[in-house]
N, C-alpha and C positions, 0 to 999 in steps of 0.2 A: 473455456478453459478459464482459469483465476490470473488475475495480474498477480505481475512479483514486484518486489522490491529491489533495486539494484545496489551495487556497491557505491553510489551516486550519493546515496541516504544522506543527511546530515544530521539526523534525528532531531529534526526541529518537532516534531508530533504532530503538524498541521493536517495531516492526512487520517490519523486515527478516528476524531471525533467527526468527520465527514461521512466514513462508512457505513451506512445505512444498516447494514449487517453484522457489525460489528466483529469483523475479520481482521482487523489489523491491531497489530498490538506491538509494544517496544520490546524489542530483541535486544540480543548482545553482538555487536554493537548498534546495530540498523533495525528499523522497524522492518515487521515479517506481517504477511499476509497468509490466513490461514486458507489452504484452498479448498477444504472441506466446508467451509462456510461461503469463501465468495461466490457472489454470482456473477461477476464479469461485469457488473455496471459501467463500471470506469469513471464513475465521480471521484475517487481519489486522484485520478491521474490529472485532473484540471487544478487539485488543490495543491498539488506537489508545487513547491515553489525552485527545485532545482532538475524538474523531470525525470526522478528517479523512478518513476511506475511506470512499469511497460506494460502490454500485454504478455500474456505466458506463452509459451511455445508448446 
């Protein structure tokens, strides 16, 4: 299951370059993870300074 970015996202962009799959992109108003591309590796979770990335349900 793909990770998700919650409303706590501050749109800092730190997670985008960390994603090895290119699944993260700028959305409006917060960053989003493309569930079709995300491999659930979790690298983005450690890069988020506000803990806004969670495992999907």
